[in-house]
LUMMI-334449 format. One record per residue: x, z, y of N, C-alpha, C, O, CB in turn; residue number from 1. Coordinates in steps of 0.05 Angstrom, whole numbers, plus 5000, padded with zeros to 4 digits. Atoms other than C-alpha are relative to their C-alpha. Glycine has a CB too. Layout:
! residues N
neast	nup	nnorth	caeast	caup	canorth	ceast	cup	cnorth	oeast	oup	onorth	cbeast	cbup	cbnorth	k
X	Z	Y	X	Z	Y	X	Z	Y	X	Z	Y	X	Z	Y	NUM
...
! end
This chain:
! residues 237
neast	nup	nnorth	caeast	caup	canorth	ceast	cup	cnorth	oeast	oup	onorth	cbeast	cbup	cbnorth	k
4975	5014	5002	5609	8176	7909	5022	5023	4988	5021	5047	4995	5009	4988	5030	1
4977	4982	5011	5672	8207	7871	5023	5000	5020	5033	4979	5027	5011	4990	4971	2
4979	4997	4983	5725	8233	7916	5022	5014	4989	5017	5034	4975	4993	5012	5023	3
4977	4985	5007	5796	8255	7903	5003	5022	5016	5001	5020	5040	5022	4986	4999	4
4995	4977	4986	5811	8324	7921	5025	5011	4999	5036	5017	4978	4983	5018	4993	5
4971	4988	4996	5878	8352	7949	4994	5019	5025	4980	5011	5044	5026	4974	5006	6
4999	4982	4976	5885	8414	7996	5027	5008	5006	5040	5018	4989	4983	5025	4997	7
4973	4992	4991	5948	8426	8031	5000	5029	5008	4983	5037	5023	5010	4983	5023	8
4998	4973	4990	5971	8499	8037	5030	5004	4997	5041	5000	4975	4982	5022	4985	9
4974	4993	4999	6040	8519	8058	5021	4983	4984	5038	4994	4970	5000	5027	4992	10
4982	5020	5015	6076	8456	8030	4992	4997	4974	5008	4986	4959	5028	5009	4998	11
5008	5005	5025	6034	8455	7968	4974	4987	5001	4956	4996	5017	4999	5025	4984	12
5029	5010	5001	5975	8411	7953	4988	5005	4976	4997	4994	4956	4998	4973	5004	13
5014	4993	5023	5928	8439	7904	4984	4978	4991	4975	4962	5008	4985	5023	5005	14
5013	5022	5011	5894	8391	7858	4979	5006	4980	4985	5021	4961	5020	4983	4988	15
5017	4999	5018	5831	8390	7820	4997	4973	4986	5016	4963	4973	4977	5009	5009	16
5001	5031	5011	5802	8321	7798	5019	4982	5012	5023	4959	5002	4970	4987	5005	17
4980	5018	4986	5854	8292	7845	5023	4996	4982	5038	4977	4987	5010	5011	5029	18
4978	5007	5016	5905	8297	7791	4998	4972	4986	5019	4961	4977	5002	5020	4979	19
5004	5028	5008	5875	8231	7767	5014	4980	5018	5027	4962	5009	4971	4993	5000	20
4984	5017	4979	5901	8198	7830	5030	5002	4997	5043	4982	4997	4994	5008	5030	21
4972	4995	5004	5970	8226	7820	5010	4984	4973	5031	4971	4973	5006	5032	4999	22
4996	5013	5024	5970	8201	7747	4998	4967	5004	5013	4951	4992	4979	5011	4979	23
5002	5028	4996	5948	8134	7771	5022	4987	5018	5031	4964	5013	4974	4995	5012	24
4977	5007	4985	6000	8129	7825	5025	4998	4984	5040	4978	4987	5004	5019	5022	25
4976	4999	5010	6055	8148	7780	5002	4979	4975	5024	4972	4967	5005	5028	4993	26
5000	5015	5024	6034	8103	7721	5002	4969	5007	5002	4953	4988	4974	5007	4984	27
5002	5027	4995	6036	8036	7759	5028	4988	5003	5030	4967	5015	4983	4995	5025	28
4973	5012	4999	6113	8025	7754	5021	5017	4994	5016	5039	4983	5007	4990	5024	29
4978	4986	5011	6181	8050	7742	5006	5022	5020	4996	5023	5042	5025	4981	4995	30
4992	4975	4982	6213	8114	7769	5026	4997	5015	5038	5017	5023	5002	5026	4982	31
4973	5003	4990	6275	8083	7796	5002	4992	5032	5022	4994	5045	5013	4977	4983	32
5000	5010	4972	6251	8057	7866	4996	5026	5016	4977	5040	5012	4976	4978	5005	33
5003	4983	4981	6264	8107	7921	4990	4992	5027	4989	4967	5031	5021	5011	5002	34
5012	5009	4976	6236	8106	7990	5022	4981	5018	5014	4965	5036	4992	5027	5016	35
4982	5015	4982	6300	8075	8020	5016	4979	4982	5035	4967	4990	5021	5022	5015	36
4986	5020	5016	6319	8030	7960	4980	4978	4995	4957	4982	5000	5012	5013	4972	37
5016	5022	5009	6292	7962	7936	4996	4999	4970	5015	5007	4956	5012	4976	5008	38
5004	4999	5030	6261	7954	7867	5019	4983	4985	5028	4962	4994	4971	4992	4993	39
4978	5014	5019	6308	7931	7812	4992	4975	4997	4968	4969	4996	5004	5011	4972	40
5002	5030	5000	6319	7857	7806	5003	4986	5024	5013	4996	5044	4977	4992	4989	41
4995	5019	4976	6318	7800	7855	4981	5014	5023	4960	5026	5019	4992	4965	4993	42
5018	4993	4976	6293	7816	7925	4974	4990	5002	4971	4966	4998	5013	4993	5024	43
5025	5014	4997	6221	7805	7936	4994	4985	5025	4997	4994	5048	4980	5019	4996	44
5005	5018	4973	6202	7747	7981	4972	5002	5010	4966	4991	5030	5006	4967	4996	45
5028	4994	4992	6129	7770	7985	4992	5026	4994	4981	5031	4973	4981	4983	4989	46
5006	4974	5003	6121	7844	7998	4969	5003	5000	4960	5022	4987	5014	5015	5021	47
5025	4998	4999	6049	7833	8013	4986	4997	4973	4968	5013	4966	4992	4981	5018	48
5009	5006	5026	6035	7804	7945	5007	5021	4978	4992	5025	4960	5012	4975	4992	49
4992	4979	5015	6074	7858	7911	4984	5027	5005	4976	5041	4987	5028	5003	5005	50
5014	4977	4995	6040	7912	7946	4970	5000	4991	4960	5020	4982	5001	5005	5028	51
5025	5006	5011	5971	7881	7930	4997	5005	4969	4978	5017	4959	4994	4972	5008	52
5001	5002	5025	5989	7874	7859	5000	5032	4989	4983	5039	4973	5024	4983	4991	53
5000	4973	5007	6005	7948	7851	4973	5016	5006	4965	5034	4991	5022	5012	5013	54
5025	4991	4991	5941	7967	7888	4979	4995	4980	4962	5011	4973	4995	4988	5025	55
5022	5008	5019	5900	7927	7840	5004	5014	4973	4985	5021	4960	4999	4966	4996	56
4992	4987	5026	5936	7958	7777	4990	5029	5003	4978	5040	4984	5033	4999	4995	57
5007	4970	4996	5924	8029	7806	4971	5003	5000	4963	5023	4989	5010	5012	5027	58
5030	4996	4998	5849	8018	7818	4990	4996	4971	4972	5010	4961	4985	4979	5023	59
5009	5004	5029	5843	7988	7746	5003	5025	4983	4985	5031	4966	5015	4978	4986	60
4995	4972	5013	5872	8056	7720	4980	5018	5006	4968	5031	4988	5027	5013	5008	61
5021	4982	4993	5823	8096	7759	4973	4994	4991	4956	5011	4987	5000	5004	5027	62
5027	5011	5012	5767	8052	7736	4976	5009	5018	4958	5022	5006	4994	5011	4969	63
5027	4993	4984	5714	8063	7793	4984	4976	5008	4964	4980	5023	5008	5015	5028	64
5014	5023	4994	5689	7993	7798	4969	5001	4995	4958	5011	4976	5012	4979	4984	65
5033	5003	5002	5613	7981	7811	4987	5025	5012	4962	5025	5012	4990	4998	4968	66
5013	4975	4992	5600	8052	7841	4988	4994	5029	4970	5008	5038	5021	5024	5000	67
5010	5000	4973	5588	8025	7911	4984	4975	5009	4990	4953	5002	5022	5003	5018	68
5018	5020	4989	5534	7985	7947	5004	4994	5028	5017	5010	5042	4973	5007	4997	69
4998	5006	4970	5529	7951	8015	4986	5022	5014	4996	5032	5034	4987	4972	5009	70
5014	4975	4987	5479	8007	8031	5016	5024	5003	5014	5040	5021	4975	5008	4985	71
4982	4974	4996	5531	8060	8018	5020	4995	5019	5028	5014	5033	5015	5009	4974	72
4979	5003	4980	5581	8029	8061	4990	5001	5030	5005	5010	5047	5014	4973	4995	73
5010	5005	4974	5536	8015	8121	4975	5020	5005	4958	5016	5023	4993	4970	5002	74
5023	4979	4992	5486	8077	8116	5009	5015	5024	5031	5024	5026	4993	5021	4975	75
4996	4986	4971	5480	8109	8187	5016	5026	4995	5035	5031	5010	4970	5008	5015	76
4987	4976	5001	5502	8176	8160	5019	5001	4977	5024	5022	4965	4980	5022	4999	77
4981	5000	5023	5549	8156	8109	5025	5011	5008	5039	5021	4990	5005	4973	4988	78
4971	4989	4991	5611	8177	8149	5020	4980	4996	5043	4987	4998	5009	5026	4984	79
4980	5023	5007	5645	8111	8132	5006	4984	5027	4987	4971	5037	4987	4978	4975	80
4995	5020	4981	5681	8077	8189	5010	4974	4991	5027	4974	4973	5018	5009	5017	81
4991	5027	5008	5693	8002	8180	5007	4983	5026	4992	4984	5046	4977	4986	4983	82
4989	5015	4980	5733	7957	8226	5019	4977	4993	5030	4977	4971	5012	5016	5017	83
4977	5016	5001	5781	7901	8235	5018	5010	5020	5011	5019	5041	4994	4972	5004	84
4979	4990	4983	5848	7918	8263	5025	4985	4996	5030	4973	4976	5004	5027	4995	85
4973	5009	5004	5917	7896	8278	5019	5023	4992	5020	5044	5004	5011	4986	5024	86
4979	4980	5011	5973	7932	8239	5023	5001	5022	5037	4981	5028	5013	4990	4970	87
4976	4996	4980	6021	7960	8292	5025	5013	4990	5047	5005	4998	4991	5017	5023	88
4977	4988	5010	6067	8005	8253	4994	5016	4974	4972	5027	4970	5012	5017	5022	89
5006	4987	5024	6075	8036	8186	5027	5023	4998	5051	5016	4999	4998	4976	4973	90
4980	4978	5000	6115	8105	8182	4997	5018	4974	4978	5017	4958	4996	5018	5026	91
4998	4982	5024	6134	8157	8131	4979	5023	5004	4976	5034	5026	5030	5011	4996	92
5018	4976	4998	6081	8211	8114	5016	5024	4986	5035	5036	4997	4970	4993	4983	93
4985	4978	5014	6101	8264	8061	5003	4991	4974	4991	4971	4966	4987	5027	5002	94
4993	5006	5027	6127	8263	7992	4993	5025	4981	4995	5048	4990	5032	4992	4999	95
5010	4977	5019	6104	8307	7930	5008	4994	4972	5010	4971	4963	4968	5005	5001	96
4995	4998	5030	6122	8327	7859	4974	5011	4986	4962	5031	4995	5026	5019	4994	97
5023	4987	5014	6066	8338	7813	5007	5021	4980	5026	5018	4965	4984	4981	4986	98
4993	4976	5019	6066	8404	7775	4973	5005	4982	4952	5014	4991	5010	5029	5018	99
5024	4999	5017	6018	8405	7716	4998	5026	4985	5015	5031	4968	5000	4977	4980	100
5005	4976	5014	5991	8472	7691	4969	4999	4992	4953	4984	5004	5009	5026	5019	101
5026	4998	5007	5927	8489	7656	4981	5010	5019	4958	5002	5022	5000	5015	4979	102
5021	4985	4980	5899	8535	7710	5005	4989	5027	4987	4990	5044	5004	5034	5001	103
4995	5008	4969	5932	8507	7774	5016	4976	5002	5038	4977	5012	5015	5022	5016	104
4982	5023	4995	5955	8435	7771	4999	4996	5031	4979	5000	5045	4990	4973	4982	105
4996	5002	4971	5981	8421	7840	5025	4980	5005	5040	4971	4988	5005	5030	5013	106
4977	5016	4992	6032	8381	7880	5017	5012	5022	5007	5019	5043	4991	4973	5010	107
4985	4986	4980	6090	8411	7916	5015	4979	5017	5025	4958	5008	5021	5021	4986	108
4985	5017	4979	6119	8380	7979	5030	5000	4995	5042	5020	4990	4994	5010	5028	109
4970	5002	5005	6191	8351	7972	5005	4985	5025	4987	4977	5039	5010	4986	4971	110
4995	5020	4982	6232	8312	8022	4994	4973	4996	4998	4962	4974	5022	5001	5006	111
5010	5028	5002	6207	8244	8037	5021	4981	4987	5014	4962	4973	4993	4989	5027	112
4978	5018	5010	6275	8212	8018	5010	5010	4971	5030	4999	4961	5024	4999	5021	113
4991	4991	5025	6280	8252	7951	4991	4977	4978	4968	4971	4974	4987	5030	4994	114
5004	5019	5018	6288	8198	7898	4982	5010	4977	4968	4993	4966	5024	4990	4991	115
5016	4991	5022	6252	8242	7846	4971	5007	5008	4956	5016	4990	5013	5023	4989	116
5027	4996	4991	6189	8249	7886	4982	4985	4984	4989	4962	4980	4996	4994	5027	117
5021	5017	5016	6126	8226	7844	4983	4984	5017	4976	4962	5008	4982	5017	4984	118
5015	5018	4983	6087	8200	7901	5005	5008	5029	5013	5030	5035	4970	5001	4994	119
4997	4999	4972	6090	8190	7975	4975	4990	5017	4961	4972	5008	5022	4985	5006	120
5020	5009	4980	6041	8182	8035	5012	4982	5024	5034	4987	5034	4987	5025	5011	121
4992	5016	4979	6047	8129	8087	4977	4999	5023	4953	4998	5018	5008	4971	4989	122
5019	5002	4975	6015	8127	8157	5002	4973	5012	5024	4963	5017	5007	5022	5023	123
5002	5027	4992	5990	8061	8182	4985	5001	5028	4961	5006	5030	4984	4983	4978	124
5014	4999	4974	5978	8058	8257	4989	4973	5006	5004	4953	5006	5018	5010	5023	125
5014	5026	4991	5928	8003	8277	4984	5002	5025	4976	5023	5035	4981	4991	4978	126
5015	5004	4975	5894	7977	8338	4974	4987	4991	4974	4965	4980	5017	4982	5023	127
5026	5011	5004	5820	7967	8329	4992	4975	5017	4993	4974	5041	4981	5022	5005	128
5009	5025	4986	5795	7898	8345	4972	4994	5001	4962	4984	5021	5012	4978	4987	129
5026	5004	5004	5727	7895	8318	4987	5021	4984	4998	5029	4964	4996	4976	4990	130
5012	4977	5015	5678	7950	8295	4974	4989	4983	4956	4976	4994	4991	5024	5020	131
5028	5006	5016	5625	7939	8240	4985	5026	4997	4961	5023	4993	5004	4988	4969	132
5015	4976	5005	5603	8013	8233	5017	5025	5004	5041	5025	5002	4989	5001	4973	133
4985	4973	4997	5622	8085	8247	5006	5006	5030	4995	4995	5049	5027	4999	4983	134
4994	4988	4970	5651	8121	8309	5024	4990	5012	5030	5000	5033	5003	5030	5001	135
4980	5011	4985	5710	8082	8325	4993	4982	5021	4970	4974	5022	5016	4987	4984	136
5008	5017	4975	5713	8039	8388	5025	4978	5000	5048	4983	4993	4997	5021	5031	137
4981	5020	4996	5747	7973	8403	5024	5008	5018	5021	5022	5038	4986	4977	5012	138
4975	4995	4984	5820	7976	8429	5010	5027	4997	5030	5034	5011	4995	4995	5029	139
4989	4975	5007	5830	8045	8403	5018	4999	4979	5017	4980	4964	4981	5018	4994	140
4984	4999	5023	5885	8065	8357	4993	5020	4979	4986	5043	4986	5027	5004	5007	141
5004	4982	5020	5875	8096	8290	5023	5001	4980	5036	4981	4976	4975	4994	4987	142
4980	4997	5021	5923	8123	8237	4987	5003	4974	4973	5023	4969	5018	5022	5004	143
5009	5003	5027	5906	8104	8167	5020	5015	4981	5044	5018	4986	4998	4969	4993	144
4983	4988	5021	5933	8140	8105	4999	4986	4974	4977	4981	4963	4992	5027	4996	145
4999	5009	5025	5957	8111	8042	5020	5013	4982	5041	5020	4992	5004	4974	5000	146
4983	4989	5017	5988	8139	7981	5012	4985	4978	4995	4972	4965	4989	5021	4992	147
4992	5017	5021	6033	8106	7930	5023	5016	4984	5039	5032	4994	5010	4972	5012	148
4980	4989	5020	6074	8127	7867	5028	4989	5004	5034	4974	5023	4991	4993	4971	149
4970	5010	4996	6148	8115	7857	5007	4973	4992	5030	4966	4990	5018	5016	4986	150
4997	5028	5009	6136	8045	7835	5008	4979	5025	5014	4956	5022	4972	4992	4985	151
4995	5016	4976	6146	8019	7907	5020	5013	5018	5020	5037	5021	4973	4995	5014	152
4986	4990	4978	6198	8025	7960	4985	5001	5025	4964	4988	5028	5023	4986	5003	153
5009	5001	4974	6185	8042	8030	4997	4973	5015	4978	4967	5029	5017	5016	5015	154
4999	5028	4990	6206	7971	8049	4980	4983	4992	4970	4967	5007	5022	4988	4994	155
5023	5015	5009	6154	7942	8005	4971	5006	5013	4954	4989	5019	4997	5004	4970	156
5026	4986	4988	6099	7988	8033	4998	4986	5026	4980	4971	5032	5002	5035	5005	157
5001	5008	4972	6117	7973	8103	5000	4972	5005	4985	4962	5022	5021	5013	5015	158
5001	5030	4999	6133	7900	8095	4974	4988	4994	4964	4970	5008	5020	4989	4981	159
5023	5012	5011	6072	7886	8056	4974	5004	5021	4956	4988	5024	4994	5013	4970	160
5021	4993	4983	6026	7919	8106	5004	4986	5026	4985	4974	5037	4998	5031	5003	161
4992	5014	4975	6060	7892	8168	4994	4969	4997	4983	4957	5015	5032	5005	5006	162
5004	5029	5003	6057	7820	8140	4969	4994	4999	4961	4971	5003	5016	4990	4974	163
5028	5004	4998	5982	7828	8136	4990	4995	5027	4969	4982	5029	4987	5022	4990	164
5006	5004	4972	5979	7827	8211	4974	5012	5008	4974	5032	5022	5000	4971	5006	165
5028	4987	4995	5902	7840	8214	4989	5005	4973	4993	4990	4954	4979	4982	5018	166
5014	4994	5025	5863	7876	8162	4972	5011	5009	4966	5018	5031	5016	5022	4983	167
5026	4987	5000	5793	7899	8150	5000	5026	4981	5009	5025	4958	4978	4979	4989	168
4999	4975	5017	5786	7972	8125	4972	5016	5003	4958	5014	5023	5025	5019	5010	169
5022	4979	5003	5731	8023	8104	5016	5025	4996	5034	5027	4979	4978	4995	4973	170
4986	4973	5005	5756	8096	8112	4982	5017	4985	4958	5014	4985	5008	5014	5027	171
5013	4980	5013	5738	8153	8072	4989	5020	5016	5001	5027	5037	5017	5011	4982	172
5013	4977	4984	5691	8206	8099	5014	5024	4998	5013	5040	5017	4972	5006	4991	173
4983	4978	4998	5738	8258	8076	5021	4995	4977	5016	4978	4959	4984	5029	4998	174
4978	5003	5018	5802	8263	8037	5018	5021	5004	5032	5021	5024	5013	4977	5003	175
4980	4978	4999	5843	8326	8022	5027	4991	4996	5045	5008	5000	4994	5020	4981	176
4975	5010	5004	5901	8283	8007	5015	5002	5028	5039	5008	5030	4997	4971	4988	177
4986	5001	4975	5914	8279	8083	4992	5024	5016	4993	5024	5041	4994	4975	5016	178
5010	4973	4983	5890	8350	8102	5023	5008	5014	5017	5021	5035	4989	5026	4982	179
4976	4993	4986	5961	8361	8126	5000	4990	5028	5016	4999	5044	5023	4991	4986	180
5001	5014	4974	5941	8319	8186	4974	4988	5007	4969	4965	5002	5019	4978	5000	181
5028	5008	4996	5870	8315	8209	4997	4973	5015	4976	4961	5013	4986	5022	5016	182
4998	5026	4985	5889	8253	8253	5000	4976	4982	4988	4956	4989	5024	4999	5016	183
5000	5020	5020	5902	8210	8192	4976	4996	4983	4968	5015	4970	5021	5004	4983	184
5023	5008	5013	5843	8175	8161	5005	4984	4975	5015	4961	4975	4984	4987	5017	185
4995	5015	5025	5844	8157	8089	4983	4975	4996	4960	4974	5004	4996	5018	4976	186
5015	5024	5008	5823	8089	8065	4982	5004	4974	4991	5014	4953	5022	4977	4995	187
5018	4996	5022	5763	8090	8019	5011	4992	4972	5023	4971	4969	4975	4984	5006	188
4994	5004	5028	5776	8095	7945	5033	4993	5001	5043	4974	4990	4980	4975	4985	189
4972	4999	5003	5850	8106	7956	5015	4972	5005	5034	4963	4993	5006	5009	4971	190
4988	5027	4993	5863	8038	7991	4989	4976	4991	4996	4954	4998	5024	4999	4991	191
5014	5027	5012	5816	7992	7952	4984	4989	5021	4980	4964	5021	4980	5006	4974	192
5017	5014	4977	5774	7980	8014	5017	4992	5022	5009	4996	5045	4978	5018	5012	193
4983	5012	4979	5830	7950	8054	5007	4971	4989	5015	4966	4966	5028	5019	5005	194
4993	5027	5007	5839	7876	8056	5015	4987	5024	5011	4995	5046	4975	4985	4992	195
4989	5016	4980	5883	7826	8094	4976	4983	5011	4956	4982	4998	5023	4983	4989	196
5019	5020	4987	5843	7778	8141	5015	4973	4999	5038	4971	5007	4994	5009	5032	197
4993	5028	5002	5853	7703	8128	4981	4981	5014	4963	4968	5003	5001	4992	4971	198
5020	5018	4985	5819	7665	8184	4976	5016	5002	4976	5037	5014	4994	4972	4986	199
5026	4986	4998	5746	7686	8175	4995	5015	4974	4976	5031	4971	4977	4980	5005	200
5005	4992	5029	5757	7703	8100	5013	5029	4997	5035	5032	5007	5014	4978	4979	201
4993	4977	5006	5763	7778	8079	4999	5002	4969	4979	5009	4957	4984	5018	5015	202
5003	5002	5031	5783	7773	8004	4998	5026	4986	4990	5024	4963	5023	4985	4988	203
5001	4975	5009	5787	7848	7990	5008	4998	4968	4993	5002	4950	4971	5010	5005	204
4990	5007	5029	5833	7832	7927	4997	5021	4978	4994	5015	4954	5028	4994	5002	205
5002	4980	5017	5831	7900	7899	4972	5003	4988	4969	5010	4965	5010	5024	5013	206
5027	4998	5009	5755	7900	7893	4994	4977	4981	4983	4981	4959	4980	5000	5024	207
5007	5023	5015	5751	7829	7866	5014	5003	4970	5003	4995	4949	5010	4972	5017	208
4990	4999	5027	5799	7844	7809	4995	5025	4983	5008	5031	4963	5028	4996	5002	209
5003	4972	5015	5771	7911	7787	4970	5006	4995	4961	5029	4994	5014	5025	5018	210
5025	4997	5012	5699	7898	7768	4981	5013	5022	4961	5024	5013	5002	5016	4973	211
5019	4993	4982	5665	7918	7833	4978	4981	5002	4983	4957	4996	5011	5005	5025	212
5025	5015	5000	5594	7891	7843	5005	4973	5018	5013	4974	5041	4976	5018	5012	213
4997	5025	4987	5597	7817	7861	4982	4999	5023	4989	4988	5044	4994	4978	4981	214
5018	4997	4977	5537	7830	7905	5013	5013	5024	5011	5003	5046	4976	5017	4992	215
4988	4987	4979	5577	7877	7944	5022	4985	5014	5023	4983	5039	5010	5025	4992	216
4975	5017	4989	5641	7834	7951	4989	4976	5016	4999	4968	5037	5019	4988	4974	217
5007	5024	4983	5599	7774	7972	4988	5007	5023	4984	4990	5040	4982	4982	4988	218
5013	4993	4973	5566	7816	8027	5021	5006	5020	5014	5009	5043	4979	5024	4997	219
4978	4990	4982	5635	7835	8058	5023	4981	4998	5045	4990	5006	5010	5028	4992	220
4974	5017	5006	5682	7775	8041	5005	4981	5021	5020	4962	5018	4997	4984	4973	221
4993	5016	4975	5682	7744	8110	4990	5018	5025	4974	5037	5022	4983	4967	5000	222
5004	4986	4976	5680	7770	8182	4970	4997	5006	4956	5016	5015	5019	4991	5023	223
5027	5007	4993	5613	7737	8191	4981	5019	4982	4964	5033	4993	4994	4968	4995	224
5011	4983	5017	5585	7773	8130	5001	5030	5008	4980	5043	5008	5012	4995	4974	225
4996	4973	4991	5611	7840	8153	4984	5006	5023	4972	5027	5024	5027	5006	5006	226
5015	4997	4975	5578	7831	8222	4970	5002	4992	4955	5021	4999	5006	4976	5021	227
5025	4999	5009	5514	7812	8189	4990	5024	4984	4968	5034	4988	4996	4978	4987	228
5006	4975	5018	5516	7872	8137	4997	5022	5022	4979	5038	5020	5026	5008	4976	229
5001	4978	4981	5529	7918	8198	4976	5001	5016	4966	5022	5024	5023	5000	5017	230
5023	5001	4981	5472	7892	8239	4975	5007	4984	4955	5016	4995	4998	4971	5014	231
5023	4995	5019	5425	7900	8179	5000	5029	4988	4982	5037	4973	5004	4979	4975	232
4998	4972	5014	5446	7972	8160	4973	5015	5012	4961	5009	5032	5032	5018	5010	233
5026	4986	4995	5386	8018	8160	5004	5020	5023	5026	5031	5027	4989	5015	4973	234
5003	4986	4978	5365	8056	8220	5003	5029	4993	5009	5043	5012	4976	4994	5014	235
4997	4974	5006	5367	8122	8183	5009	5003	4972	5007	4984	4957	4976	5014	5004	236
4991	4998	5027	5395	8150	8119	4998	5028	4989	5005	5033	4966	5029	4991	4997	237
! end
C-alpha cells in the first residue's frame, strides 16, 4: 500500500512522496479560510456535510481508489486498528507551510493561527466502543490525526467531526505526518477510512465516491458486516 511520508525534525517536516498530500490538501478550496474564521459566504448549517465533501474531493485528487481489499484491512499482521468510537473532543494540532525545492521539498511549521498556513493537522480524541481488529481495547481513549488544507476553518472541522457523534475508523500502520506526537494515530489514506455511523449503517462516503472496490465497500458498510469481516480474518498473514 502507498503511504504518505513526512518526518518532523526541529520544526520542519521533510517530504518525499508526501508532497502529493500537501498539494491535494491545498487544491481543495480557497486560501481565505483561516483556523479561526468562517468560510466566505453564508454560514454553513451542515458542517458534517461540508467536511465530508472536502474529504471526498481530496481523495479524488490523490486517486488511490481500488488499492485495498478486505483482506488488507483485516490481515492479522497488517498493523491496522479498526473500531467504532464516540467522538469526544477535537483540538488543534500543528500548522505548516509547504516549501518546494528540487532537492528538498519540505514543510515548515508555523503558528496554528497563521492565516497563511498551507495546511493544518487536527487531533480527534475518541472513546472506543467496539473493536473490529487491532490492539485497541473497548472503553480506551485514542487520539486520531487528520490533516486539512486552508479550505476549511477549524469550526467546520471540529463541528463536522463532533456532529458525527459515533464513527468507524481504520488507522494507518504508520504515518510520518504525525511523527511529532507518537500518541496520535493517523486515519488510513489520510482520512478516507473514517465514516459516521448511522444506526447500523457505515456509509464510508469518501470510499463510495472515489472508485474504491464495491466488494470492499459492501464488506464494511454496516456494523454487522464489519463484525463478520473481523471474525473471518485470516489466522496468519
